[in-house]
PASEBA-1860 file (N, C-alpha, C; in nm, 3 decimals):
! residues 310
1> XXXXXXXX> 0.086/-0.119/0.000/0.000/0.000/0.000/0.089/0.123/0.000 ~ 0.069/0.211/-0.095/0.153/0.330/-0.104/0.072/0.456/-0.083 ~ 0.116/0.535/0.008/0.055/0.667/0.029/0.164/0.754/0.090 ~ 0.223/0.839/0.008/0.343/0.910/0.048/0.321/0.996/0.171 ~ 0.416/0.986/0.265/0.415/1.072/0.383/0.530/1.171/0.371 ~ 0.528/1.249/0.266/0.630/1.351/0.244/0.564/1.487/0.245 ~ 0.615/1.582/0.323/0.553/1.716/0.325/0.544/1.773/0.184 ~ 0.425/1.823/0.151/0.404/1.879/0.018/0.456/2.022/0.008
9> XXXXXXXX> 0.445/2.094/0.115/0.476/2.237/0.109/0.529/2.280/0.244 ~ 0.653/2.324/0.247/0.713/2.363/0.375/0.650/2.488/0.432 ~ 0.564/2.554/0.353/0.498/2.673/0.404/0.371/2.644/0.481 ~ 0.335/2.514/0.497/0.214/2.479/0.570/0.237/2.491/0.721 ~ 0.245/2.612/0.769/0.269/2.637/0.911/0.145/2.700/0.973 ~ 0.128/2.690/1.105/0.012/2.753/1.168/0.004/2.902/1.134 ~ -0.115/2.949/1.112/-0.136/3.089/1.073/-0.130/3.177/1.198 ~ -0.015/3.239/1.221/0.004/3.318/1.342/-0.086/3.441/1.344
17> XXXXXXXX> -0.116/3.497/1.226/-0.197/3.618/1.221/-0.343/3.591/1.194 ~ -0.390/3.467/1.223/-0.528/3.433/1.193/-0.624/3.512/1.280 ~ -0.749/3.520/1.233/-0.852/3.592/1.308/-0.873/3.527/1.445 ~ -0.934/3.600/1.541/-0.961/3.542/1.674/-1.034/3.408/1.663 ~ -0.999/3.317/1.752/-1.055/3.183/1.746/-1.206/3.185/1.757 ~ -1.270/3.106/1.674/-1.414/3.088/1.682/-1.443/2.960/1.760 ~ -1.367/2.857/1.732/-1.390/2.729/1.799/-1.260/2.650/1.804 ~ -1.240/2.581/1.913/-1.133/2.483/1.925/-1.193/2.345/1.905
25> XXXXXXXX> -1.108/2.247/1.883/-1.160/2.111/1.873/-1.072/2.017/1.954 ~ -1.133/1.915/2.006/-1.063/1.816/2.086/-1.113/1.678/2.049 ~ -1.030/1.579/2.076/-1.062/1.442/2.038/-1.007/1.347/2.143 ~ -1.088/1.252/2.183/-1.044/1.147/2.275/-1.057/1.014/2.203 ~ -0.943/0.948/2.180/-0.944/0.819/2.111/-0.996/0.710/2.205 ~ -1.025/0.594/2.148/-1.080/0.485/2.228/-0.984/0.438/2.337 ~ -0.854/0.460/2.317/-0.757/0.422/2.421/-0.730/0.535/2.519 ~ -0.802/0.647/2.507/-0.786/0.760/2.598/-0.687/0.864/2.552
33> XXXXXXXX> -0.613/0.840/2.444/-0.523/0.942/2.390/-0.604/1.066/2.355 ~ -0.549/1.183/2.389/-0.627/1.306/2.383/-0.555/1.410/2.297 ~ -0.632/1.472/2.208/-0.580/1.570/2.113/-0.658/1.699/2.129 ~ -0.589/1.812/2.131/-0.653/1.944/2.129/-0.589/2.025/2.018 ~ -0.672/2.068/1.923/-0.624/2.151/1.812/-0.503/2.092/1.740 ~ -0.509/1.961/1.718/-0.404/1.897/1.641/-0.278/1.866/1.718 ~ -0.280/1.880/1.851/-0.164/1.849/1.934/-0.201/1.739/2.032 ~ -0.119/1.636/2.039/-0.141/1.527/2.133/-0.097/1.572/2.271
41> XXXXXXXX> -0.188/1.562/2.369/-0.157/1.606/2.505/-0.077/1.500/2.579 ~ 0.017/1.545/2.660/0.089/1.455/2.749/0.004/1.434/2.872 ~ -0.039/1.311/2.893/-0.132/1.280/3.002/-0.054/1.217/3.117 ~ -0.023/1.296/3.216/0.053/1.244/3.330/-0.036/1.165/3.425 ~ 0.016/1.054/3.473/-0.055/0.975/3.574/-0.191/0.928/3.525 ~ -0.292/0.944/3.611/-0.427/0.898/3.581/-0.520/1.015/3.549 ~ -0.467/1.122/3.500/-0.548/1.240/3.474/-0.654/1.210/3.367 ~ -0.781/1.238/3.394/-0.886/1.208/3.297/-0.875/1.299/3.175
49> XXXXXXXX> -0.908/1.248/3.056/-0.902/1.331/2.935/-0.989/1.456/2.941 ~ -1.106/1.447/3.005/-1.194/1.564/3.008/-1.130/1.679/3.086 ~ -1.058/1.647/3.195/-0.991/1.752/3.272/-0.880/1.817/3.190 ~ -0.804/1.735/3.119/-0.696/1.788/3.037/-0.751/1.878/2.927 ~ -0.861/1.839/2.867/-0.923/1.921/2.762/-0.972/2.054/2.818 ~ -1.041/2.049/2.931/-1.092/2.173/2.991/-0.979/2.268/3.028 ~ -0.870/2.214/3.082/-0.755/2.300/3.116/-0.697/2.366/2.991 ~ -0.683/2.288/2.885/-0.625/2.343/2.762/-0.713/2.450/2.700
57> XXXXXXXX> -0.845/2.425/2.697/-0.936/2.523/2.637/-0.945/2.648/2.724 ~ -0.945/2.629/2.856/-0.949/2.745/2.946/-0.826/2.832/2.930 ~ -0.711/2.773/2.901/-0.590/2.850/2.877/-0.609/2.942/2.756 ~ -0.672/2.892/2.651/-0.700/2.975/2.534/-0.796/3.088/2.572 ~ -0.898/3.055/2.652/-0.995/3.158/2.691/-0.928/3.269/2.771 ~ -0.838/3.232/2.863/-0.767/3.332/2.942/-0.678/3.419/2.852 ~ -0.613/3.356/2.754/-0.526/3.430/2.663/-0.605/3.531/2.582 ~ -0.723/3.490/2.538/-0.807/3.578/2.456/-0.888/3.676/2.540
65> XXXXXXXX> -0.907/3.643/2.669/-0.991/3.728/2.753/-1.137/3.722/2.714 ~ -1.179/3.608/2.661/-1.318/3.594/2.614/-1.355/3.446/2.616 ~ -1.486/3.416/2.625/-1.528/3.276/2.620/-1.485/3.211/2.488 ~ -1.458/3.083/2.495/-1.416/3.006/2.379/-1.510/2.887/2.361 ~ -1.550/2.863/2.237/-1.630/2.745/2.207/-1.537/2.628/2.177 ~ -1.585/2.508/2.201/-1.505/2.389/2.171/-1.599/2.275/2.134 ~ -1.556/2.196/2.039/-1.626/2.074/2.003/-1.538/1.956/2.039 ~ -1.590/1.864/2.118/-1.512/1.749/2.165/-1.575/1.622/2.110
73> XXXXXXXX> -1.499/1.547/2.033/-1.541/1.414/1.990/-1.475/1.315/2.085 ~ -1.556/1.244/2.159/-1.507/1.153/2.262/-1.544/1.010/2.222 ~ -1.447/0.937/2.170/-1.475/0.801/2.124/-1.486/0.702/2.240 ~ -1.439/0.738/2.359/-1.459/0.649/2.473/-1.606/0.645/2.513 ~ -1.679/0.752/2.481/-1.822/0.760/2.512/-1.908/0.756/2.386 ~ -1.845/0.750/2.268/-1.916/0.755/2.140/-2.008/0.877/2.136 ~ -1.951/0.992/2.172/-2.033/1.112/2.188/-1.959/1.236/2.141 ~ -2.035/1.332/2.090/-1.979/1.463/2.059/-2.038/1.563/2.157
81> XXXXXXXX> -1.952/1.641/2.220/-1.997/1.740/2.318/-1.956/1.878/2.270 ~ -2.044/1.974/2.286/-2.016/2.113/2.249/-2.010/2.195/2.377 ~ -1.902/2.269/2.391/-1.874/2.339/2.517/-1.862/2.488/2.496 ~ -1.882/2.560/2.606/-1.844/2.699/2.613/-1.760/2.716/2.739 ~ -1.636/2.761/2.722/-1.541/2.771/2.834/-1.504/2.917/2.853 ~ -1.504/2.965/2.979/-1.481/3.106/3.010/-1.341/3.128/3.066 ~ -1.291/3.251/3.061/-1.156/3.279/3.111/-1.134/3.241/3.257 ~ -1.243/3.240/3.339/-1.227/3.203/3.479/-1.218/3.052/3.498
89> XXXXXXXX> -1.221/2.977/3.389/-1.209/2.832/3.397/-1.341/2.759/3.402 ~ -1.452/2.832/3.418/-1.582/2.766/3.422/-1.621/2.720/3.282 ~ -1.702/2.616/3.278/-1.745/2.563/3.149/-1.884/2.502/3.162 ~ -1.952/2.494/3.050/-2.080/2.426/3.046/-2.097/2.367/2.907 ~ -2.176/2.260/2.901/-2.207/2.201/2.771/-2.332/2.268/2.717 ~ -2.339/2.275/2.586/-2.454/2.337/2.521/-2.510/2.238/2.420 ~ -2.636/2.256/2.388/-2.701/2.170/2.289/-2.671/2.220/2.149 ~ -2.698/2.137/2.051/-2.671/2.173/1.912/-2.736/2.307/1.876
97> XXXXXXXX> -2.860/2.324/1.919/-2.932/2.446/1.879/-2.877/2.571/1.946 ~ -2.799/2.556/2.054/-2.738/2.670/2.121/-2.600/2.704/2.067 ~ -2.552/2.620/1.977/-2.417/2.638/1.925/-2.415/2.753/1.824 ~ -2.294/2.799/1.793/-2.280/2.901/1.689/-2.335/2.847/1.559 ~ -2.406/2.929/1.482/-2.467/2.879/1.359/-2.362/2.832/1.261 ~ -2.389/2.719/1.192/-2.292/2.668/1.094/-2.288/2.756/0.971 ~ -2.187/2.737/0.892/-2.175/2.813/0.768/-2.033/2.812/0.716 ~ -2.019/2.838/0.588/-1.886/2.835/0.527/-1.793/2.940/0.588
105> XXXXXXXX> -1.848/3.055/0.621/-1.764/3.162/0.675/-1.703/3.121/0.808 ~ -1.784/3.059/0.895/-1.732/3.016/1.023/-1.627/2.906/1.006 ~ -1.658/2.808/0.919/-1.564/2.700/0.895/-1.433/2.754/0.841 ~ -1.441/2.850/0.749/-1.319/2.907/0.692/-1.237/2.979/0.798 ~ -1.304/3.050/0.889/-1.231/3.122/0.994/-1.165/3.024/1.091 ~ -1.235/2.917/1.127/-1.178/2.818/1.217/-1.056/2.752/1.154 ~ -1.065/2.718/1.027/-0.955/2.649/0.961/-0.842/2.744/0.927 ~ -0.870/2.876/0.923/-0.761/2.973/0.907/-0.679/2.981/1.036
113> XXXXXXXX> -0.747/2.966/1.150/-0.677/2.970/1.278/-0.591/2.846/1.299 ~ -0.642/2.730/1.258/-0.570/2.604/1.274/-0.580/2.527/1.143 ~ -0.494/2.560/1.046/-0.507/2.503/0.911/-0.494/2.351/0.910 ~ -0.586/2.281/0.840/-0.574/2.135/0.831/-0.441/2.090/0.772 ~ -0.387/2.163/0.676/-0.260/2.122/0.616/-0.144/2.132/0.715 ~ -0.151/2.228/0.807/-0.048/2.235/0.911/-0.057/2.113/1.002 ~ -0.178/2.065/1.024/-0.194/1.944/1.107/-0.139/1.822/1.033 ~ -0.160/1.819/0.902/-0.103/1.709/0.823/0.049/1.710/0.834
121> XXXXXXXX> 0.109/1.829/0.829/0.254/1.839/0.844/0.299/1.778/0.977 ~ 0.224/1.806/1.083/0.261/1.752/1.215/0.249/1.600/1.216 ~ 0.145/1.548/1.152/0.127/1.403/1.142/0.244/1.341/1.069 ~ 0.284/1.402/0.959/0.397/1.352/0.880/0.525/1.351/0.963 ~ 0.547/1.457/1.040/0.667/1.464/1.122/0.673/1.350/1.224 ~ 0.558/1.322/1.288/0.554/1.209/1.382/0.583/1.078/1.309 ~ 0.524/1.059/1.192/0.544/0.935/1.116/0.689/0.919/1.074 ~ 0.751/1.027/1.031/0.891/1.019/0.989/0.984/0.988/1.105
129> XXXXXXXX> 0.942/1.021/1.227/1.020/0.983/1.347/0.979/0.845/1.399 ~ 0.892/0.778/1.321/0.841/0.645/1.355/0.758/0.647/1.484 ~ 0.698/0.762/1.514/0.604/0.773/1.625/0.465/0.745/1.570 ~ 0.441/0.619/1.536/0.323/0.584/1.458/0.194/0.596/1.539 ~ 0.202/0.569/1.669/0.081/0.583/1.750/0.035/0.729/1.751 ~ 0.128/0.820/1.779/0.093/0.962/1.782/0.041/1.007/1.646 ~ 0.109/0.966/1.539/0.066/1.006/1.405/-0.074/0.955/1.375 ~ -0.102/0.831/1.414/-0.233/0.773/1.384/-0.343/0.843/1.462
137> XXXXXXXX> -0.321/0.870/1.591/-0.423/0.937/1.672/-0.451/1.077/1.617 ~ -0.346/1.149/1.578/-0.365/1.283/1.521/-0.441/1.276/1.390 ~ -0.411/1.175/1.307/-0.484/1.158/1.181/-0.630/1.126/1.206 ~ -0.657/1.042/1.305/-0.796/1.009/1.338/-0.872/1.132/1.385 ~ -0.808/1.212/1.469/-0.871/1.334/1.518/-0.902/1.429/1.403 ~ -0.806/1.445/1.312/-0.828/1.533/1.198/-0.943/1.483/1.111 ~ -0.942/1.354/1.081/-1.049/1.299/0.997/-1.186/1.312/1.062 ~ -1.193/1.285/1.193/-1.322/1.293/1.262/-1.378/1.435/1.259
145> XXXXXXXX> -1.294/1.534/1.286/-1.344/1.671/1.292/-1.373/1.726/1.152 ~ -1.291/1.693/1.053/-1.322/1.737/0.917/-1.453/1.675/0.868 ~ -1.473/1.548/0.901/-1.597/1.481/0.861/-1.717/1.543/0.930 ~ -1.703/1.577/1.058/-1.813/1.639/1.132/-1.848/1.775/1.073 ~ -1.745/1.854/1.036/-1.768/1.989/0.984/-1.807/1.991/0.837 ~ -1.739/1.907/0.758/-1.750/1.918/0.613/-1.826/1.803/0.547 ~ -1.839/1.691/0.619/-1.901/1.573/0.560/-1.796/1.475/0.511 ~ -1.835/1.348/0.504/-1.741/1.241/0.469/-1.691/1.253/0.326
153> XXXXXXXX> -1.768/1.315/0.236/-1.731/1.319/0.095/-1.645/1.440/0.060 ~ -1.620/1.529/0.154/-1.536/1.645/0.128/-1.393/1.601/0.096 ~ -1.326/1.675/0.008/-1.193/1.637/-0.037/-1.093/1.631/0.079 ~ -1.098/1.728/0.170/-1.006/1.724/0.285/-1.037/1.606/0.377 ~ -1.165/1.577/0.396/-1.203/1.462/0.478/-1.152/1.332/0.417 ~ -1.164/1.320/0.284/-1.115/1.200/0.216/-0.964/1.186/0.230 ~ -0.892/1.296/0.213/-0.746/1.291/0.224/-0.704/1.250/0.365 ~ -0.771/1.305/0.466/-0.738/1.268/0.604/-0.765/1.121/0.629
161> XXXXXXXX> -0.875/1.069/0.574/-0.907/0.927/0.592/-0.803/0.839/0.520 ~ -0.757/0.882/0.404/-0.655/0.805/0.332/-0.524/0.801/0.411 ~ -0.487/0.913/0.470/-0.365/0.916/0.554/-0.383/0.824/0.675 ~ -0.500/0.829/0.737/-0.528/0.743/0.852/-0.518/0.595/0.812 ~ -0.569/0.562/0.694/-0.563/0.424/0.645/-0.418/0.380/0.626 ~ -0.336/0.468/0.572/-0.196/0.435/0.548/-0.121/0.415/0.680 ~ -0.150/0.500/0.777/-0.085/0.485/0.907/-0.128/0.357/0.977 ~ -0.256/0.320/0.964/-0.302/0.193/1.019/-0.227/0.076/0.953
169> XXXXXXXX> -0.202/0.089/0.824/-0.126/-0.013/0.750/0.016/-0.024/0.805 ~ 0.081/0.091/0.826/0.217/0.091/0.880/0.222/0.031/1.019 ~ 0.115/0.048/1.096/0.111/-0.007/1.232/0.078/-0.156/1.233 ~ 0.044/-0.212/1.117/0.010/-0.353/1.110/-0.136/-0.384/1.136 ~ -0.221/-0.282/1.146/-0.364/-0.304/1.165/-0.431/-0.307/1.028 ~ -0.417/-0.419/0.961/-0.461/-0.428/0.822/-0.613/-0.432/0.808 ~ -0.682/-0.480/0.912/-0.828/-0.478/0.906/-0.879/-0.336/0.906 ~ -0.830/-0.255/0.999/-0.873/-0.115/1.005/-0.828/-0.040/0.880
177> XXXXXXXX> -0.707/-0.067/0.834/-0.658/-0.002/0.714/-0.749/-0.033/0.595 ~ -0.792/-0.157/0.584/-0.882/-0.196/0.474/-1.015/-0.123/0.484 ~ -1.070/-0.118/0.604/-1.199/-0.051/0.623/-1.189/0.096/0.583 ~ -1.086/0.164/0.631/-1.070/0.306/0.601/-1.045/0.330/0.453 ~ -0.955/0.250/0.394/-0.923/0.269/0.253/-1.040/0.234/0.163 ~ -1.117/0.132/0.201/-1.235/0.097/0.122/-1.339/0.209/0.125 ~ -1.352/0.275/0.240/-1.446/0.386/0.248/-1.405/0.499/0.154 ~ -1.275/0.529/0.149/-1.228/0.631/0.055/-1.258/0.589/-0.088
185> XXXXXXXX> -1.227/0.464/-0.122/-1.250/0.416/-0.258/-1.399/0.416/-0.293 ~ -1.481/0.376/-0.196/-1.626/0.373/-0.218/-1.680/0.511/-0.250 ~ -1.638/0.609/-0.172/-1.685/0.746/-0.195/-1.635/0.797/-0.329 ~ -1.507/0.770/-0.359/-1.450/0.818/-0.485/-1.520/0.755/-0.605 ~ -1.552/0.627/-0.596/-1.620/0.560/-0.707/-1.757/0.623/-0.734 ~ -1.820/0.672/-0.629/-1.952/0.731/-0.647/-1.946/0.876/-0.690 ~ -1.845/0.949/-0.646/-1.844/1.094/-0.670/-1.747/1.138/-0.778 ~ -1.640/1.059/-0.804/-1.539/1.102/-0.901/-1.468/0.978/-0.955
193> XXXXXXXX> -1.539/0.902/-1.037/-1.489/0.772/-1.082/-1.355/0.784/-1.156 ~ -1.334/0.894/-1.226/-1.210/0.911/-1.302/-1.086/0.909/-1.213 ~ -1.101/0.943/-1.087/-0.987/0.949/-0.995/-0.986/0.832/-0.897 ~ -1.070/0.733/-0.916/-1.090/0.630/-0.815/-0.985/0.519/-0.817 ~ -0.922/0.492/-0.931/-0.835/0.375/-0.941/-0.723/0.372/-0.835 ~ -0.649/0.483/-0.812/-0.545/0.476/-0.708/-0.600/0.444/-0.569 ~ -0.721/0.494/-0.538/-0.780/0.466/-0.407/-0.823/0.321/-0.397 ~ -0.876/0.264/-0.505/-0.912/0.122/-0.504/-0.785/0.037/-0.491
201> XXXXXXXX> -0.677/0.082/-0.554/-0.550/0.009/-0.543/-0.500/0.009/-0.399 ~ -0.509/0.122/-0.330/-0.464/0.127/-0.190/-0.549/0.034/-0.102 ~ -0.680/0.034/-0.126/-0.766/-0.055/-0.049/-0.732/-0.201/-0.078 ~ -0.699/-0.232/-0.203/-0.662/-0.369/-0.239/-0.532/-0.411/-0.170 ~ -0.436/-0.318/-0.163/-0.309/-0.350/-0.098/-0.330/-0.386/0.048 ~ -0.417/-0.314/0.117/-0.446/-0.347/0.257/-0.521/-0.480/0.266 ~ -0.619/-0.498/0.179/-0.700/-0.621/0.179/-0.614/-0.745/0.157 ~ -0.509/-0.734/0.076/-0.423/-0.849/0.048/-0.352/-0.899/0.173
209> XXXXXXXX> -0.347/-0.818/0.278/-0.283/-0.860/0.404/-0.381/-0.926/0.501 ~ -0.508/-0.932/0.467/-0.607/-0.991/0.557/-0.599/-1.143/0.553 ~ -0.630/-1.205/0.669/-0.629/-1.350/0.679/-0.765/-1.408/0.714 ~ -0.852/-1.328/0.774/-0.985/-1.377/0.811/-1.066/-1.407/0.685 ~ -1.110/-1.531/0.669/-1.174/-1.572/0.545/-1.303/-1.494/0.517 ~ -1.380/-1.468/0.623/-1.504/-1.394/0.604/-1.477/-1.252/0.556 ~ -1.378/-1.188/0.618/-1.345/-1.051/0.577/-1.284/-1.049/0.437 ~ -1.202/-1.149/0.406/-1.144/-1.157/0.272/-1.254/-1.166/0.168
217> XXXXXXXX> -1.355/-1.249/0.193/-1.463/-1.267/0.096/-1.550/-1.142/0.084 ~ -1.591/-1.088/0.199/-1.683/-0.972/0.197/-1.616/-0.850/0.137 ~ -1.498/-0.814/0.188/-1.429/-0.696/0.138/-1.379/-0.719/-0.005 ~ -1.337/-0.841/-0.034/-1.289/-0.870/-0.168/-1.398/-0.858/-0.273 ~ -1.519/-0.898/-0.239/-1.628/-0.886/-0.336/-1.656/-0.740/-0.369 ~ -1.648/-0.654/-0.268/-1.668/-0.512/-0.295/-1.555/-0.457/-0.382 ~ -1.432/-0.499/-0.352/-1.319/-0.454/-0.434/-1.335/-0.501/-0.579 ~ -1.376/-0.627/-0.597/-1.394/-0.678/-0.733/-1.498/-0.598/-0.808
225> XXXXXXXX> -1.605/-0.562/-0.738/-1.710/-0.481/-0.801/-1.654/-0.345/-0.844 ~ -1.567/-0.287/-0.762/-1.506/-0.159/-0.797/-1.415/-0.172/-0.920 ~ -1.330/-0.277/-0.919/-1.240/-0.297/-1.033/-1.318/-0.321/-1.162 ~ -1.425/-0.398/-1.154/-1.505/-0.424/-1.274/-1.573/-0.298/-1.324 ~ -1.616/-0.215/-1.232/-1.678/-0.089/-1.274/-1.575/0.001/-1.342 ~ -1.456/0.008/-1.287/-1.350/0.088/-1.350/-1.314/0.033/-1.488 ~ -1.309/-0.100/-1.499/-1.277/-0.161/-1.627/-1.384/-0.130/-1.731 ~ -1.509/-0.141/-1.692/-1.619/-0.113/-1.785/-1.613/0.031/-1.834
233> XXXXXXXX> -1.570/0.122/-1.746/-1.561/0.264/-1.782/-1.432/0.296/-1.858 ~ -1.347/0.196/-1.881/-1.222/0.220/-1.952/-1.120/0.298/-1.872 ~ -1.122/0.281/-1.740/-1.037/0.362/-1.653/-0.922/0.283/-1.592 ~ -0.898/0.161/-1.637/-0.783/0.085/-1.589/-0.668/0.104/-1.688 ~ -0.590/0.207/-1.665/-0.481/0.243/-1.756/-0.347/0.186/-1.713 ~ -0.329/0.163/-1.584/-0.200/0.119/-1.532/-0.192/-0.034/-1.531 ~ -0.083/-0.091/-1.580/-0.068/-0.238/-1.573/-0.079/-0.291/-1.430 ~ -0.029/-0.215/-1.334/-0.036/-0.260/-1.195/-0.180/-0.270/-1.148
241> XXXXXXXX> -0.267/-0.184/-1.198/-0.408/-0.189/-1.160/-0.475/-0.311/-1.220 ~ -0.442/-0.345/-1.345/-0.494/-0.469/-1.406/-0.450/-0.589/-1.323 ~ -0.323/-0.588/-1.280/-0.271/-0.700/-1.201/-0.342/-0.712/-1.067 ~ -0.372/-0.597/-1.003/-0.440/-0.601/-0.873/-0.583/-0.652/-0.889 ~ -0.650/-0.609/-0.994/-0.787/-0.656/-1.018/-0.788/-0.806/-1.039 ~ -0.691/-0.856/-1.113/-0.683/-1.001/-1.138/-0.648/-1.075/-1.009 ~ -0.565/-1.015/-0.924/-0.529/-1.078/-0.798/-0.650/-1.092/-0.707 ~ -0.736/-0.992/-0.705/-0.860/-1.000/-0.626/-0.948/-1.112/-0.680
249> XXXXXXXX> -0.965/-1.114/-0.812/-1.050/-1.216/-0.874/-0.998/-1.357/-0.845 ~ -0.868/-1.375/-0.856/-0.809/-1.508/-0.833/-0.823/-1.551/-0.687 ~ -0.798/-1.461/-0.596/-0.806/-1.497/-0.454/-0.948/-1.535/-0.415 ~ -1.046/-1.460/-0.466/-1.185/-1.493/-0.436/-1.222/-1.628/-0.496 ~ -1.174/-1.656/-0.617/-1.204/-1.784/-0.682/-1.143/-1.899/-0.604 ~ -1.024/-1.881/-0.550/-0.959/-1.987/-0.473/-1.029/-2.013/-0.341 ~ -1.100/-1.912/-0.291/-1.166/-1.926/-0.162/-1.305/-1.984/-0.170 ~ -1.351/-2.020/-0.288/-1.485/-2.075/-0.302/-1.579/-1.976/-0.364
257> XXXXXXXX> -1.709/-2.005/-0.362/-1.808/-1.919/-0.426/-1.805/-1.779/-0.366 ~ -1.811/-1.679/-0.451/-1.812/-1.540/-0.403/-1.951/-1.500/-0.363 ~ -1.960/-1.390/-0.288/-2.090/-1.339/-0.246/-2.159/-1.270/-0.362 ~ -2.292/-1.260/-0.360/-2.361/-1.185/-0.466/-2.309/-1.044/-0.472 ~ -2.296/-0.985/-0.592/-2.235/-0.852/-0.605/-2.301/-0.744/-0.522 ~ -2.433/-0.753/-0.501/-2.502/-0.647/-0.429/-2.547/-0.694/-0.291 ~ -2.464/-0.778/-0.226/-2.505/-0.835/-0.098/-2.482/-0.743/0.019 ~ -2.411/-0.631/0.000/-2.381/-0.543/0.112/-2.428/-0.402/0.084
265> XXXXXXXX> -2.465/-0.326/0.188/-2.504/-0.186/0.168/-2.392/-0.105/0.103 ~ -2.266/-0.139/0.135/-2.155/-0.064/0.076/-2.152/-0.081/-0.075 ~ -2.171/-0.206/-0.123/-2.171/-0.228/-0.266/-2.292/-0.163/-0.330 ~ -2.406/-0.170/-0.263/-2.527/-0.109/-0.317/-2.511/0.041/-0.333 ~ -2.433/0.104/-0.243/-2.415/0.248/-0.249/-2.343/0.290/-0.376 ~ -2.265/0.198/-0.436/-2.191/0.231/-0.556/-2.280/0.245/-0.678 ~ -2.395/0.176/-0.676/-2.477/0.169/-0.797/-2.619/0.217/-0.775 ~ -2.645/0.289/-0.665/-2.780/0.339/-0.641/-2.823/0.428/-0.756
273> XXXXXXXX> -2.937/0.397/-0.812/-2.985/0.472/-0.927/-3.063/0.596/-0.886 ~ -3.108/0.673/-0.986/-3.186/0.794/-0.958/-3.312/0.759/-0.878 ~ -3.337/0.841/-0.778/-3.455/0.820/-0.696/-3.436/0.720/-0.584 ~ -3.321/0.652/-0.582/-3.293/0.556/-0.475/-3.204/0.620/-0.370 ~ -3.226/0.582/-0.247/-3.144/0.634/-0.138/-3.020/0.547/-0.123 ~ -2.898/0.601/-0.147/-2.778/0.521/-0.128/-2.750/0.499/0.019 ~ -2.664/0.404/0.046/-2.618/0.384/0.184/-2.537/0.505/0.227 ~ -2.519/0.524/0.359/-2.437/0.637/0.404/-2.300/0.636/0.340
281> XXXXXXXX> -2.241/0.755/0.323/-2.111/0.766/0.257/-2.005/0.684/0.329 ~ -2.009/0.682/0.460/-1.911/0.606/0.539/-1.987/0.521/0.640 ~ -2.050/0.412/0.593/-2.140/0.335/0.681/-2.069/0.270/0.799 ~ -1.936/0.255/0.791/-1.865/0.187/0.899/-1.814/0.283/1.006 ~ -1.836/0.413/0.989/-1.802/0.507/1.095/-1.895/0.482/1.213 ~ -1.839/0.472/1.332/-1.923/0.451/1.449/-2.002/0.577/1.478 ~ -2.134/0.568/1.488/-2.213/0.690/1.508/-2.189/0.753/1.644 ~ -2.194/0.885/1.648/-2.178/0.961/1.771/-2.314/1.002/1.824
289> XXXXXXXX> -2.330/0.996/1.956/-2.452/1.047/2.016/-2.453/1.199/2.003 ~ -2.570/1.258/1.980/-2.574/1.404/1.964/-2.540/1.476/2.093 ~ -2.486/1.597/2.078/-2.453/1.678/2.194/-2.579/1.713/2.271 ~ -2.566/1.731/2.400/-2.679/1.773/2.481/-2.626/1.849/2.602 ~ -2.715/1.919/2.668/-2.675/1.992/2.788/-2.650/1.895/2.904 ~ -2.572/1.942/2.999/-2.563/1.872/3.127/-2.466/1.757/3.133 ~ -2.369/1.748/3.040/-2.269/1.643/3.051/-2.173/1.680/3.165 ~ -2.181/1.607/3.273/-2.111/1.647/3.395/-1.960/1.649/3.377
297> XXXXXXXX> -1.907/1.560/3.296/-1.761/1.553/3.287/-1.702/1.675/3.218 ~ -1.783/1.753/3.147/-1.734/1.874/3.082/-1.792/2.001/3.144 ~ -1.844/1.987/3.265/-1.898/2.103/3.336/-1.809/2.134/3.455 ~ -1.767/2.260/3.465/-1.673/2.299/3.571/-1.714/2.434/3.627 ~ -1.705/2.447/3.757/-1.735/2.576/3.820/-1.618/2.672/3.807 ~ -1.647/2.800/3.828/-1.545/2.904/3.813/-1.429/2.881/3.908 ~ -1.306/2.905/3.856/-1.183/2.901/3.936/-1.157/2.766/4.000 ~ -1.217/2.663/3.945/-1.191/2.530/3.999/-1.050/2.488/3.962
305> XXXXXX> -0.978/2.435/4.056/-0.841/2.393/4.030/-0.841/2.264/3.949 ~ -0.748/2.252/3.853/-0.739/2.127/3.776/-0.701/2.012/3.866 ~ -0.737/1.893/3.821/-0.708/1.773/3.897/-0.560/1.743/3.900 ~ -0.518/1.646/3.978/-0.377/1.612/3.988/-0.325/1.562/3.854 ~ -0.200/1.595/3.823/-0.143/1.556/3.694/-0.046/1.439/3.707 ~ -0.037/1.384/3.820/0.051/1.268/3.835/-0.004/1.177/3.943
END
């Protein structure tokens, strides 16, 4: 599986002169690793992620001298929380309808303050130092927040998911790498078929490392459907792509009868016709519970001292 981790532009640095912050973002991975604004926090001792996030966001509020909004994706709770944190350290959760109104202008201002490409640079730097866990967690955080703001089919969201898939591959998690890469390929096949072949190739490279027979059959059938669609459209130009398509076909044939082409929602999403509702763009993303008021772990009284850090 090839997905270059080379910085594209050395000028992708944080925008020091960006407009005042509109919103910060935080992410808690399933293992408790915690990210705020694209930086992995050092978690000393048994300090809970929610306390570390509140301290970090409150520091921004004190620096700005004004309340700061924050969106927290917490995978340990499968929940997204929206916060308002004040310079005195107090915080409260707010419901979706109480949040700042969405819109391109707000998204543009937020991303000007913390550019996604600068975060990609940081991910690359961790990967080049072989700090693969840190790189993967940062990539997951970036993909989750871009998907939440822009949608799974957005170009930046797709690129972040592709990087996450490649890092999972480097870490040896070939099942997760296949799932992530297949999602990218699935979306590309539906929205921009002319550019889909390299993404299908990356998904195939991860799939070739799978050993579970059920996963090999299910994921392989979807890959075969993608390769056949590309072939029918005359889009298999690279000899390596022809070879990968044939490798999928041969492996499925060796494993016994293949599954029906339209046996999965993911495959059905590729060919949904006019008037039909396709499957979700990324059906394997674990759904998040909607934000609501009163989440105690993100509520703090004024001037409350942070918890112990060791």
